[in-house]
C-alpha angles and dihedrals in degrees: 000000000000114000118237124183138149091279095055141280136277142174128247128198089265088071093069129083124180125205119187121201109197129186090279099042136275116356117219106237104196119195102359104193101174143016127187130178133178131186114238117218141170117223119230120193129185120192106197120206090243089063097254113133122210120199136187137170108213116207114249102172134270138286133189150128144253124212115207132182101218112251099153142006093260098113093040091051093045092056095039090053092047091050092047092049089053094048095044100047113353092257118152118178126191126222137219125229130197126203117198116196121191106219126213091247091060096258126117126230116206123201122190119205108205130207093010118192111201134207127186094221093179124014090191143260114264111212133150116269093008135106115246104240118202130189127203121188126197146185124203131187092228148350119222137178112250 
């Protein structure tokens, strides 16, 4: 929940929920422990002859990562199926991802990441008495408020 006190309000990581819609429907993301997203931009600079400089940052999509403590085979199966589809017939399908943020005022903001390309950056290290930590990275062509 968002934290509200007399000094102000702020969000914690507990305020975020991620839902991934893969090529075959919703993917069960067990034990999400981290989510990170960054806007990608391209800088544009104009140096006018009169000395005035104009700057812009043009949107070029989003990138980020999800940290998951493995609780099922869902990510492994998602990426194995995607790899097999590519090898069998050259088919590559994009995903959609939704981020739900619980706001301090009790409302929820929903962001949709469109045309998401996924990478299983780390399938995990299997060791006795340790959680198998997986990492998925992504790029998306845009993020929009739903």
